[in-house]
VOPAGU-2260 file (C-alpha; in pm, 1 decimal, decimal comma):
REM VOPAGU-2260
SITE   aa  ch    i         X         Y         Z
SITE  MET   A    0    3673,8   -1355,7   -1978,6
SITE  GLY   A    1    4047,7   -1293,5   -2005,5
SITE  GLU   A    2    4070,5   -1215,6   -1633,4
SITE  GLN   A    3    3877,3   -1528,7   -1534,6
SITE  LEU   A    4    4057,9   -1777,6   -1761,1
SITE  GLU   A    5    4312,1   -1993,5   -1579,2
SITE  GLN   A    6    4573,2   -2216,9   -1747,5
SITE  ALA   A    7    4823,4   -2446,1   -1574,7
SITE  ASN   A    8    5044,1   -2756,5   -1593,7
SITE  LEU   A    9    5181,6   -2709,2   -1946,4
SITE  VAL   A   10    5387,2   -3011,3   -2060,3
SITE  ILE   A   11    5523,5   -3134,4   -2394,1
SITE  ARG   A   12    5561,3   -3499,9   -2493,3
SITE  LEU   A   13    5698,8   -3699,7   -2783,7
SITE  ARG   A   14    5452,2   -3914,5   -2975,3
SITE  GLU   A   15    5581,1   -4178,4   -3219,2
SITE  GLY   A   16    5436,3   -4180,1   -3570,5
SITE  ALA   A   17    5482,8   -4381,3   -3888,0
SITE  HIS   A   18    5806,4   -4418,2   -4082,0
SITE  ASP   A   19    6028,4   -4364,3   -3777,3
SITE  LYS   A   20    5894,6   -4014,6   -3728,2
SITE  CYS   A   21    5777,2   -3863,1   -3404,7
SITE  TYR   A   22    5580,8   -3553,6   -3308,6
SITE  TRP   A   23    5578,0   -3301,2   -3028,6
SITE  ASP   A   24    5242,6   -3281,7   -2847,3
SITE  ALA   A   25    5146,7   -3026,3   -2582,8
SITE  GLN   A   26    4880,5   -3047,7   -2313,9
SITE  TRP   A   27    4764,6   -2821,4   -2034,9
SITE  ARG   A   28    4470,7   -2768,6   -1803,1
SITE  TYR   A   29    4237,4   -2471,7   -1815,2
SITE  ARG   A   30    3911,1   -2340,8   -1673,2
SITE  THR   A   31    3700,6   -2034,4   -1751,4
SITE  GLY   A   32    3612,7   -1942,0   -1394,4
SITE  SER   A   33    3701,1   -2022,3   -1035,0
SITE  LEU   A   34    3381,4   -2226,0    -996,7
SITE  GLU   A   35    3422,0   -2414,1   -1324,9
SITE  PRO   A   36    3587,4   -2761,8   -1343,0
SITE  TRP   A   37    3937,0   -2797,1   -1484,6
SITE  ARG   A   38    3955,1   -2928,4   -1843,3
SITE  LEU   A   39    4240,4   -3085,7   -2037,1
SITE  LYS   A   40    4353,5   -2934,2   -2368,5
SITE  LYS   A   41    4580,5   -3124,2   -2613,1
SITE  ARG   A   42    4739,9   -2987,1   -2926,3
SITE  ARG   A   43    4990,6   -3136,0   -3178,6
SITE  LEU   A   44    5280,8   -2898,2   -3231,5
SITE  GLY   A   45    5465,6   -3056,5   -3525,5
SITE  LEU   A   46    5738,8   -3297,3   -3633,5
SITE  ALA   A   47    6008,5   -3357,7   -3374,7
SITE  TRP   A   48    6375,0   -3333,0   -3481,2
SITE  GLN   A   49    6442,6   -3645,9   -3279,3
SITE  GLU   A   50    6563,0   -4002,8   -3346,4
SITE  ARG   A   51    6617,0   -4314,2   -3140,4
SITE  ASP   A   52    6962,2   -4403,5   -3012,1
SITE  GLU   A   53    7110,2   -4752,8   -2980,3
SITE  ARG   A   54    6909,7   -4816,0   -2661,3
SITE  GLY   A   55    6583,0   -4703,3   -2826,0
SITE  ALA   A   56    6564,6   -4372,1   -2641,2
SITE  TRP   A   57    6479,7   -4048,6   -2824,9
SITE  GLN   A   58    6760,2   -3803,9   -2884,8
SITE  LYS   A   59    6813,0   -3496,0   -3099,2
SITE  ARG   A   60    6911,7   -3564,8   -3458,7
SITE  ARG   A   61    7244,4   -3446,5   -3588,4
SITE  GLY   A   62    7266,7   -3130,2   -3791,2
SITE  CYS   A   63    7054,3   -2816,5   -3799,9
SITE  CYS   A   64    6680,7   -2848,0   -3745,2
SITE  PRO   A   65    6520,6   -2790,7   -4087,1
SITE  GLU   A   66    6212,7   -2577,1   -4148,1
SITE  GLY   A   67    5891,3   -2756,7   -4054,0
SITE  TRP   A   68    6058,0   -2953,3   -3775,7
SITE  LEU   A   69    6089,2   -2870,5   -3403,8
SITE  ASP   A   70    6369,2   -2936,3   -3162,7
SITE  GLU   A   71    6291,8   -2940,8   -2790,1
SITE  ARG   A   72    6346,6   -2567,6   -2737,8
SITE  ALA   A   73    6129,3   -2475,9   -3035,1
SITE  ALA   A   74    5865,3   -2720,9   -2911,4
SITE  HIS   A   75    5850,3   -2539,7   -2575,8
SITE  LEU   A   76    5804,7   -2204,6   -2749,7
SITE  ALA   A   77    5537,3   -2349,8   -2977,7
SITE  ALA   A   78    5352,2   -2495,4   -2675,1
SITE  VAL   A   79    5344,9   -2156,1   -2500,0
SITE  ALA   A   80    5221,5   -1993,7   -2821,4
SITE  ALA   A   81    4949,1   -2258,8   -2855,8
SITE  MET   A   82    4834,1   -2198,5   -2499,5
SITE  HIS   A   83    4818,2   -1822,1   -2559,8
SITE  ALA   A   84    4631,5   -1878,6   -2885,0
SITE  GLN   A   85    4369,1   -2082,3   -2700,7
SITE  ALA   A   86    4328,0   -1803,5   -2445,5
SITE  ASP   A   87    4269,8   -1555,4   -2729,0
SITE  GLU   A   88    4016,1   -1788,9   -2888,0
SITE  LEU   A   89    3822,1   -1834,2   -2565,1
SITE  THR   A   90    3827,1   -1461,0   -2497,7
SITE  ALA   A   91    3699,5   -1382,8   -2846,3
SITE  GLU   A   92    3423,5   -1642,7   -2810,0
SITE  ALA   A   93    3319,9   -1501,0   -2473,8
SITE  GLN   A   94    3316,8   -1146,2   -2608,9
SITE  ALA   A   95    3107,7   -1253,6   -2906,2
SITE  ALA   A   96    2863,9   -1432,9   -2676,4
SITE  ALA   A   97    2845,2   -1130,0   -2447,1
SITE  GLN   A   98    2780,8    -898,4   -2740,9
SITE  ALA   A   99    2508,7   -1130,3   -2869,4
SITE  ALA   A  100    2351,1   -1144,0   -2524,2
SITE  ALA   A  101    2372,1    -766,8   -2487,5
SITE  ALA   A  102    2211,1    -717,9   -2828,2
SITE  ALA   A  103    1925,2    -948,1   -2726,3
SITE  LEU   A  104    1887,3    -797,0   -2377,5
SITE  LYS   A  105    1568,5    -594,4   -2344,9
SITE  VAL   A  106    1548,2    -298,8   -2108,1
SITE  ARG   A  107    1263,5    -475,1   -1927,9
SITE  VAL   A  108    1487,8    -771,1   -1843,8
SITE  LEU   A  109    1770,5    -538,7   -1740,2
SITE  ALA   A  110    1533,6    -356,6   -1503,1
SITE  HIS   A  111    1419,2    -675,0   -1331,9
SITE  GLN   A  112    1774,7    -807,9   -1300,7
SITE  TRP   A  113    1889,1    -477,6   -1151,2
SITE  LEU   A  114    1609,5    -480,5    -892,8
SITE  SER   A  115    1699,5    -836,5    -794,1
SITE  TRP   A  116    2065,7    -739,6    -757,2
SITE  LEU   A  117    1972,0    -436,7    -545,6
SITE  GLU   A  118    1768,4    -649,6    -310,2
SITE  GLU   A  119    1975,8    -967,6    -290,5
SITE  VAL   A  120    2334,4    -840,9    -325,5
SITE  TRP   A  121    2336,6    -472,6    -240,4
SITE  GLY   A  122    2083,7    -517,6      41,6
SITE  ALA   A  123    1869,4    -214,2     -43,1
SITE  LYS   A  124    1590,7    -137,6     201,8
SITE  PRO   A  125    1240,2    -261,4     116,8
SITE  SER   A  126    1115,5      96,9      82,8
SITE  THR   A  127    1384,5     165,3    -179,4
SITE  ILE   A  128    1290,4    -146,6    -375,2
SITE  LYS   A  129     924,6     -47,9    -351,6
SITE  ASP   A  130     989,8     303,1    -486,8
SITE  TYR   A  131    1203,6     182,4    -776,9
SITE  SER   A  132     962,9     -99,4    -857,9
SITE  PHE   A  133     679,2     149,8    -885,6
SITE  LEU   A  134     866,5     353,9   -1146,6
SITE  LEU   A  135     944,2      34,1   -1338,8
SITE  ARG   A  136     590,3    -103,3   -1347,9
SITE  GLU   A  137     417,7    -170,4   -1677,1
SITE  PRO   A  138     178,8      99,0   -1804,4
SITE  GLY   A  139    -182,6      48,4   -1708,5
SITE  GLU   A  140    -130,2    -166,9   -1399,0
SITE  ALA   A  141    -401,1    -104,1   -1139,7
SITE  PHE   A  142    -311,6      52,3    -805,2
SITE  LYS   A  143    -364,1    -160,2    -496,1
SITE  ARG   A  144    -607,1     102,0    -370,4
SITE  GLY   A  145    -839,4     322,8    -568,4
SITE  PRO   A  146    -922,7     327,4    -938,8
SITE  GLY   A  147    -587,4     468,9   -1056,3
SITE  LYS   A  148    -346,2     297,5   -1291,4
SITE  THR   A  149      29,5     328,7   -1329,9
SITE  ALA   A  150     170,6     546,9   -1605,3
SITE  GLY   A  151     466,6     311,1   -1652,2
SITE  ARG   A  152     659,5     579,3   -1839,5
SITE  ILE   A  153     997,6     402,0   -1840,8
SITE  MET   A  154     860,9      67,7   -1960,8
SITE  LYS   A  155     636,7     235,9   -2213,5
SITE  ALA   A  156     933,5     418,7   -2366,2
SITE  PHE   A  157    1209,9     158,0   -2334,6
SITE  GLY   A  158    1070,7    -175,9   -2213,9
SITE  ASP   A  159    1092,2    -353,6   -2551,3
SITE  ARG   A  160    1409,1    -177,9   -2668,6
SITE  PRO   A  161    1740,1    -369,4   -2679,1
SITE  ALA   A  162    1940,9    -219,9   -2392,7
SITE  ALA   A  163    2259,1    -197,2   -2603,4
SITE  GLU   A  164    2080,1      13,3   -2865,9
SITE  VAL   A  165    1935,8     282,3   -2636,8
SITE  THR   A  166    2104,4     613,3   -2717,7
SITE  THR   A  167    2170,2     924,5   -2515,5
SITE  LYS   A  168    1939,6    1121,3   -2746,5
SITE  GLU   A  169    1655,5     877,0   -2679,5
SITE  VAL   A  170    1695,9     917,9   -2305,8
SITE  SER   A  171    1723,4    1294,9   -2340,7
SITE  ASP   A  172    1405,2    1306,8   -2551,3
SITE  PHE   A  173    1228,6    1091,4   -2292,8
SITE  LEU   A  174    1324,7    1328,8   -2010,4
SITE  ARG   A  175    1209,8    1626,1   -2217,1
SITE  SER   A  176     874,6    1453,5   -2268,2
SITE  LEU   A  177     840,5    1428,6   -1889,6
SITE  ASP   A  178     906,7    1803,3   -1866,5
SITE  HIS   A  179     632,8    1871,9   -2121,4
SITE  GLU   A  180     398,4    1637,3   -1936,7
SITE  GLY   A  181     426,4    1864,1   -1634,4
SITE  LEU   A  182     629,4    1644,3   -1400,3
SITE  THR   A  183     828,2    1832,4   -1138,7
SITE  PRO   A  184    1206,9    1857,3   -1179,7
SITE  ARG   A  185    1242,9    1628,5    -879,1
SITE  ASN   A  186    1023,0    1364,7   -1040,6
SITE  VAL   A  187    1207,3    1390,6   -1372,3
SITE  ASN   A  188    1538,1    1350,8   -1189,9
SITE  LYS   A  189    1403,7    1042,2   -1015,2
SITE  HIS   A  190    1325,8     877,5   -1351,0
SITE  ARG   A  191    1672,4     973,7   -1470,7
SITE  GLU   A  192    1833,2     834,7   -1154,3
SITE  VAL   A  193    1662,7     496,9   -1197,3
SITE  LEU   A  194    1761,5     471,2   -1563,5
SITE  ALA   A  195    2121,4     570,1   -1487,7
SITE  ALA   A  196    2152,6     312,9   -1208,2
SITE  MET   A  197    2003,4      39,1   -1428,8
SITE  PHE   A  198    2246,2      99,9   -1712,9
SITE  THR   A  199    2542,6     137,3   -1476,7
SITE  TYR   A  200    2463,8    -211,3   -1349,4
SITE  GLY   A  201    2417,9    -336,8   -1707,1
SITE  CYS   A  202    2765,6    -209,3   -1803,9
SITE  ARG   A  203    2937,1    -421,4   -1540,6
SITE  GLU   A  204    3137,9    -715,2   -1673,7
SITE  ASP   A  205    2975,8    -948,2   -1421,0
SITE  ALA   A  206    2630,5    -837,4   -1538,3
SITE  PHE   A  207    2572,1    -780,8   -1911,1
SITE  GLY   A  208    2879,1    -588,6   -2030,8
SITE  LEU   A  209    2680,7    -317,2   -2208,4
SITE  PRO   A  210    2910,9     -90,3   -2411,8
SITE  ALA   A  211    2807,9     239,6   -2250,2
SITE  ASN   A  212    2560,6     409,7   -2019,2
SITE  PRO   A  213    2341,3     633,3   -2238,9
SITE  VAL   A  214    2203,7     827,0   -1939,5
SITE  LEU   A  215    2533,9     983,2   -1833,7
SITE  GLY   A  216    2527,6    1233,3   -2117,3
SITE  THR   A  217    2183,0    1372,1   -2025,8
SITE  ASP   A  218    2108,3    1676,5   -1813,1
SITE  LYS   A  219    1989,2    1671,7   -1454,6
SITE  ARG   A  220    1703,8    1911,9   -1386,7
SITE  ARG   A  221    1752,9    2205,0   -1152,6
SITE  GLN   A  222    1542,3    2151,8    -843,0
SITE  ALA   A  223    1409,9    2422,7    -614,1
SITE  PRO   A  224    1583,8    2437,8    -275,6
SITE  PRO   A  225    1396,2    2266,6       9,3
SITE  ALA   A  226    1128,5    2477,3     169,4
SITE  ALA   A  227    1194,8    2635,4     505,8
SITE  LEU   A  228    1105,3    2404,7     792,3
SITE  ASP   A  229     772,6    2465,8     957,7
SITE  TYR   A  230     708,4    2288,7    1284,3
SITE  TYR   A  231     493,8    2299,4    1593,7
SITE  GLU   A  232     600,6    2446,2    1924,2
SITE  VAL   A  233     546,5    2273,6    2259,2
SITE  GLU   A  234     208,2    2437,4    2320,2
SITE  GLU   A  235      79,8    2327,1    1979,4
SITE  VAL   A  236     183,3    1963,9    2028,5
SITE  GLU   A  237      19,4    1959,1    2369,9
SITE  ALA   A  238    -298,1    2100,5    2210,3
SITE  LEU   A  239    -281,1    1816,2    1955,7
SITE  ALA   A  240    -241,8    1562,2    2237,8
SITE  ARG   A  241    -541,3    1704,1    2425,3
SITE  ALA   A  242    -753,4    1686,6    2110,7
SITE  CYS   A  243    -656,7    1320,5    2066,6
SITE  GLU   A  244    -738,0    1239,6    2428,6
SITE  GLN   A  245   -1089,1    1364,9    2355,9
SITE  GLY   A  246   -1115,5    1151,6    2039,7
SITE  GLY   A  247   -1069,3    1436,5    1793,4
SITE  GLN   A  248    -846,8    1220,9    1573,1
SITE  ARG   A  249   -1126,3     969,7    1508,9
SITE  GLU   A  250   -1393,6     973,7    1244,8
SITE  PRO   A  251   -1731,3    1051,1    1411,1
SITE  ARG   A  252   -1914,7     735,0    1509,5
SITE  GLU   A  253   -2182,4     668,2    1770,8
SITE  ILE   A  254   -2083,4     402,5    2024,9
SITE  PHE   A  255   -2339,2     231,5    2249,3
SITE  ASP   A  256   -2127,0     -47,0    2400,4
SITE  GLU   A  257   -1948,2      62,4    2720,7
SITE  ALA   A  258   -1659,3    -184,0    2673,1
SITE  GLU   A  259   -1598,1     -45,7    2323,8
SITE  ARG   A  260   -1615,8     306,1    2464,2
SITE  GLN   A  261   -1346,9     225,9    2722,6
SITE  ALA   A  262   -1125,4      53,7    2465,4
SITE  ARG   A  263   -1144,5     354,4    2236,9
SITE  HIS   A  264   -1065,2     587,0    2525,0
SITE  GLN   A  265    -745,5     390,4    2592,6
SITE  GLU   A  266    -654,4     408,8    2223,2
SITE  ASP   A  267    -715,4     783,9    2224,1
SITE  LYS   A  268    -480,4     831,2    2518,0
SITE  GLN   A  269    -217,5     617,2    2345,7
SITE  ASP   A  270    -241,6     829,0    2028,7
SITE  ALA   A  271    -185,8    1140,6    2238,4
SITE  GLU   A  272     124,9     989,9    2399,6
SITE  ALA   A  273     250,4     864,6    2061,7
SITE  PHE   A  274     251,0    1216,5    1916,5
SITE  ARG   A  275     414,4    1350,8    2231,7
SITE  LEU   A  276     688,4    1088,7    2208,0
SITE  LEU   A  277     758,5    1162,2    1841,7
SITE  PHE   A  278     791,3    1529,0    1935,1
SITE  TYR   A  279     996,9    1494,5    2253,6
SITE  THR   A  280    1233,8    1221,3    2129,6
SITE  GLY   A  281    1280,4    1312,9    1761,9
SITE  LEU   A  282    1238,2     948,1    1662,8
SITE  ARG   A  283    1137,7     854,3    1311,8
SITE  VAL   A  284     789,2     706,9    1285,0
SITE  GLY   A  285     925,8     361,5    1202,8
SITE  GLU   A  286    1165,3     376,2    1497,9
SITE  MET   A  287     881,9     464,8    1733,6
SITE  LEU   A  288     647,3     194,9    1603,8
SITE  THR   A  289     912,7     -78,6    1648,2
SITE  LEU   A  290    1023,0      37,4    1994,3
SITE  ARG   A  291     986,8    -229,1    2267,1
SITE  TRP   A  292     969,2    -189,0    2644,5
SITE  GLY   A  293    1297,1    -375,6    2686,3
SITE  GLU   A  294    1472,8     -94,2    2499,8
SITE  ILE   A  295    1366,8     175,5    2748,3
SITE  ASP   A  296    1542,9     273,5    3070,8
SITE  LEU   A  297    1318,1     523,5    3248,2
SITE  ASP   A  298    1547,3     549,5    3551,5
SITE  GLY   A  299    1846,6     623,7    3328,5
SITE  ARG   A  300    1628,1     844,4    3102,4
SITE  VAL   A  301    1744,3     681,8    2777,4
SITE  LEU   A  302    1599,1     458,5    2510,6
SITE  PHE   A  303    1779,2     240,1    2258,5
SITE  VAL   A  304    1688,4     263,7    1890,4
SITE  ARG   A  305    1764,9     -76,2    1741,3
SITE  ARG   A  306    1507,5    -107,8    1464,8
SITE  GLY   A  307    1316,3      86,6    1205,2
SITE  LEU   A  308    1049,4      24,1     943,6
SITE  SER   A  309    1101,1      12,3     568,1
SITE  ALA   A  310     790,9     -58,1     358,3
SITE  GLY   A  311     637,1    -233,5     659,1
SITE  VAL   A  312     943,3    -455,2     717,6
SITE  GLU   A  313    1143,4    -428,1    1040,7
SITE  GLY   A  314    1517,4    -388,7    1003,8
SITE  LEU   A  315    1805,9    -172,2    1117,9
SITE  PRO   A  316    1725,3     196,9    1164,1
SITE  LYS   A  317    1808,4     441,7     889,2
SITE  GLY   A  318    2184,8     473,4     860,8
SITE  GLY   A  319    2227,6     110,6     962,5
SITE  ARG   A  320    2342,4     188,3    1316,2
SITE  PRO   A  321    2160,0     156,2    1651,3
SITE  ARG   A  322    2182,1     458,5    1878,8
SITE  VAL   A  323    2102,8     580,0    2229,2
SITE  VAL   A  324    1853,0     865,1    2270,0
SITE  PRO   A  325    1844,2    1069,0    2593,5
SITE  LEU   A  326    1494,9    1139,4    2720,8
SITE  PRO   A  327    1364,9    1478,9    2833,5
SITE  MET   A  328    1123,0    1467,7    3124,8
SITE  PRO   A  329     806,0    1512,3    2909,8
SITE  ALA   A  330     905,3    1195,4    2720,5
SITE  VAL   A  331     973,2    1011,1    3048,3
SITE  HIS   A  332     628,8    1109,2    3174,7
SITE  ALA   A  333     460,7     998,4    2851,1
SITE  LEU   A  334     631,9     657,1    2866,4
SITE  ALA   A  335     549,4     622,0    3235,2
SITE  ARG   A  336     181,5     681,6    3160,1
SITE  LEU   A  337     187,5     423,1    2881,5
SITE  SER   A  338     350,8     167,5    3112,5
SITE  THR   A  339      49,6     173,3    3348,1
SITE  ARG   A  340    -172,6     -20,7    3107,3
SITE  ASP   A  341    -287,2    -363,9    3215,3
SITE  GLU   A  342    -127,7    -573,1    2941,0
SITE  PHE   A  343     144,2    -576,1    2672,8
SITE  ILE   A  344     417,7    -430,1    2893,1
SITE  SER   A  345     673,2    -714,7    2887,9
SITE  ALA   A  346    1024,0    -650,6    2752,7
SITE  GLU   A  347     936,3    -785,7    2405,8
SITE  ASP   A  348     603,8    -602,1    2372,7
SITE  TYR   A  349     575,6    -295,0    2155,0
SITE  VAL   A  350     537,0      36,8    2334,9
SITE  LEU   A  351     257,9     133,6    2094,8
SITE  VAL   A  352      13,0    -149,4    2027,1
SITE  ASN   A  353    -334,6    -215,3    1895,6
SITE  ARG   A  354    -594,3    -404,7    2097,8
SITE  PHE   A  355    -430,3    -735,4    2013,3
SITE  GLY   A  356     -78,0    -631,9    2112,1
SITE  ARG   A  357      40,5    -595,5    1754,7
SITE  ARG   A  358     244,2    -312,0    1608,6
SITE  LEU   A  359      46,7      -3,7    1502,4
SITE  ASP   A  360      -3,7      63,5    1132,8
SITE  ALA   A  361     193,8     367,5    1016,5
SITE  SER   A  362     -61,7     475,4     754,5
SITE  ALA   A  363    -348,3     464,4    1003,7
SITE  LEU   A  364    -143,2     663,7    1254,5
SITE  ARG   A  365     -76,0     930,8     992,5
SITE  ARG   A  366    -446,6     959,6     914,8
SITE  ARG   A  367    -531,9     998,5    1283,1
SITE  TYR   A  368    -257,8    1258,6    1321,4
SITE  LYS   A  369    -400,8    1464,6    1037,0
SITE  ARG   A  370    -750,7    1457,6    1184,4
SITE  GLY   A  371    -609,8    1537,9    1529,4
SITE  CYS   A  372    -432,7    1847,6    1396,6
SITE  MET   A  373    -756,8    1965,4    1236,0
SITE  ALA   A  374    -946,6    1906,2    1560,5
SITE  ALA   A  375    -685,2    2111,9    1750,6
SITE  GLY   A  376    -710,5    2395,0    1496,6
SITE  LEU   A  377    -347,1    2363,8    1390,8
SITE  ARG   A  378    -200,3    2446,5    1050,6
SITE  PRO   A  379    -110,2    2140,3     841,7
SITE  VAL   A  380     234,3    1996,2     922,0
SITE  ARG   A  381     338,7    1643,7     821,6
SITE  LEU   A  382     377,0    1378,3    1089,7
SITE  HIS   A  383     751,6    1369,1    1013,9
SITE  GLY   A  384     741,7    1739,1    1107,0
SITE  LEU   A  385     733,6    1636,1    1473,2
SITE  ARG   A  386    1088,7    1507,0    1421,0
SITE  HIS   A  387    1180,5    1834,8    1251,1
SITE  ALA   A  388    1035,5    2016,6    1550,6
SITE  ALA   A  389    1241,1    1812,0    1795,1
SITE  GLY   A  390    1563,8    1879,5    1606,0
SITE  SER   A  391    1490,2    2249,5    1563,7
SITE  LEU   A  392    1396,1    2308,2    1926,3
SITE  VAL   A  393    1699,5    2118,5    2057,2
SITE  ALA   A  394    1918,3    2318,3    1815,6
SITE  ARG   A  395    1815,2    2638,7    1992,5
SITE  THR   A  396    2003,7    2536,3    2306,4
SITE  SER   A  397    2256,4    2276,8    2185,9
SITE  ASP   A  398    2554,9    2254,3    1955,2
SITE  PRO   A  399    2515,3    2088,6    1611,8
SITE  VAL   A  400    2708,3    1774,7    1711,9
SITE  PHE   A  401    2462,6    1702,3    1992,7
SITE  VAL   A  402    2167,7    1760,2    1758,8
SITE  ARG   A  403    2323,4    1526,4    1500,6
SITE  ASP   A  404    2366,5    1248,0    1755,5
SITE  PHE   A  405    2023,2    1307,9    1909,0
SITE  LEU   A  406    1851,2    1267,9    1571,7
SITE  GLY   A  407    2078,9     991,7    1444,0
SITE  HIS   A  408    2216,1    1178,6    1142,6
SITE  ARG   A  409    2533,4    1061,2     973,6
SITE  LYS   A  410    2648,7    1403,6     857,0
SITE  LEU   A  411    2643,2    1746,8    1013,1
SITE  ALA   A  412    2526,4    1885,8     678,5
SITE  THR   A  413    2189,9    1719,5     739,7
SITE  THR   A  414    2169,1    1877,6    1082,5
SITE  ASP   A  415    2241,7    2229,4     953,4
SITE  ARG   A  416    1885,8    2257,4     827,0
SITE  TYR   A  417    1754,1    2231,6    1183,0
SITE  VAL   A  418    2008,9    2469,1    1328,8
SITE  SER   A  419    1895,4    2753,5    1102,1
SITE  ALA   A  420    1522,2    2677,2    1096,4
SITE  LYS   A  421    1422,3    2957,1    1332,0
SITE  ALA   A  422    1611,1    3230,9    1511,9
SITE  ARG   A  423    1725,1    3151,6    1863,0
SITE  PRO   A  424    1611,3    3384,6    2145,0
SITE  GLU   A  425    1971,1    3481,8    2221,9
SITE  GLU   A  426    2022,7    3573,4    1856,7
SITE  LEU   A  427    1724,3    3808,4    1869,6
SITE  GLU   A  428    1863,9    3960,1    2187,9
SITE  ARG   A  429    2196,9    4019,8    2014,0
SITE  LEU   A  430    2018,3    4192,6    1725,2
SITE  ASP   A  431    1820,3    4412,9    1963,7
SITE  ALA   A  432    2141,2    4506,5    2141,5
SITE  ALA   A  433    2314,3    4584,5    1811,1
SITE  PHE   A  434    2043,9    4823,0    1700,3
SITE  ALA   A  435    1967,0    4969,8    2043,8
SITE  PRO   A  436    2106,1    5318,7    1962,3
SITE  ALA   A  437    1867,4    5350,6    1668,5
SITE  THR   A  438    1618,8    5635,2    1704,5
SITE  VAL   A  439    1340,0    5472,4    1503,9
SITE  PRO   A  440    1034,8    5493,0    1727,3
SITE  ALA   A  441     832,0    5183,1    1805,4
SITE  PRO   A  442     486,6    5169,6    1643,7
SITE  ALA   A  443     208,3    5312,2    1851,1
SITE  VAL   A  444     -17,5    5055,9    2020,3
SITE  LYS   A  445    -388,0    5111,3    1945,1
């Protein structure tokens, strides 16, 4: 409040009273925010040590100004003091109102206000809002699919609590209860992260001015390091593509209509090319699904990543920056085969489409990928693992900076995981050369 209060145009004036007395009055303008209207404040300062001269004009009386009276200099000082006193009064009132509001603020309201701020001001991606909203749902809410219901742990523990009264011990006890419930350290940390971000927002002066963040004094759980990357090699991805071309990614169903049979065959071939493209380009699934023909230059062997998907909503790709991706020949061939279809090949059409020319559904594609891997006899690897495979294979022959730019990472630290995923052939050759003088015999071949 003190930083937002503005005061200006302080003036003092003489006001005539009864019995030939006059008074000093002060007035000034003030407002409590840049968007608020200016208001006029008046305040009487006291008796003026003034008298009228022969012409009727006010002049200072003779002699020393007695106690309880003000000459012009003292009136100026009193006016400044009055203006400062008003500022202190307004600040105290604002602080009292903020404290009252904070005391009445429930954690549930704080959570909803924080989510709105994240979306409208901070510009968080829809997938981020979706994840946080799920953790902040009320207990017992039904899932959109299936018979399950939300646990609503945060709202169950804190929803009706005044936000200003939540203590560090309460939050610590809540996190311990999640440990005892069997949640993974990563999941416990996610609950802690959401609570910490909520209260950090609540402590801001332009939000609710909460006195402190009770989450900061709690302990973060130690998480296991990420598992070593497992990914498919070229031969395995081609086996997956062949299985899809034969319909192995579909649920078994007898088809009698020839037109339906042909349509499904085209969809099967598109699925095969989709998995090839994810592997040979290293694109994220959302980047591939939003790719349009106008963003591909087959002659120049590049494509332009300008969009991505977040909770089903198209926006900028992850990292917020478009990028150019060079195309290896297998990717060029896959795109060339897709471009031979009879329709949906204009510049604004999606590269991967359903029968009606609309964008493919990511969840359905993931289900078909899983069935395709089973049909090809491959070990389970997530669909995002095709991107891991691209980065890891390129890292065998390229420097980390190239791999970073190829995958669209912001930091080299992210790329390091791909560089060390598997040993490069030249590294194995160096090891063999280092231990060549060893006399340990090779195992006998049966």
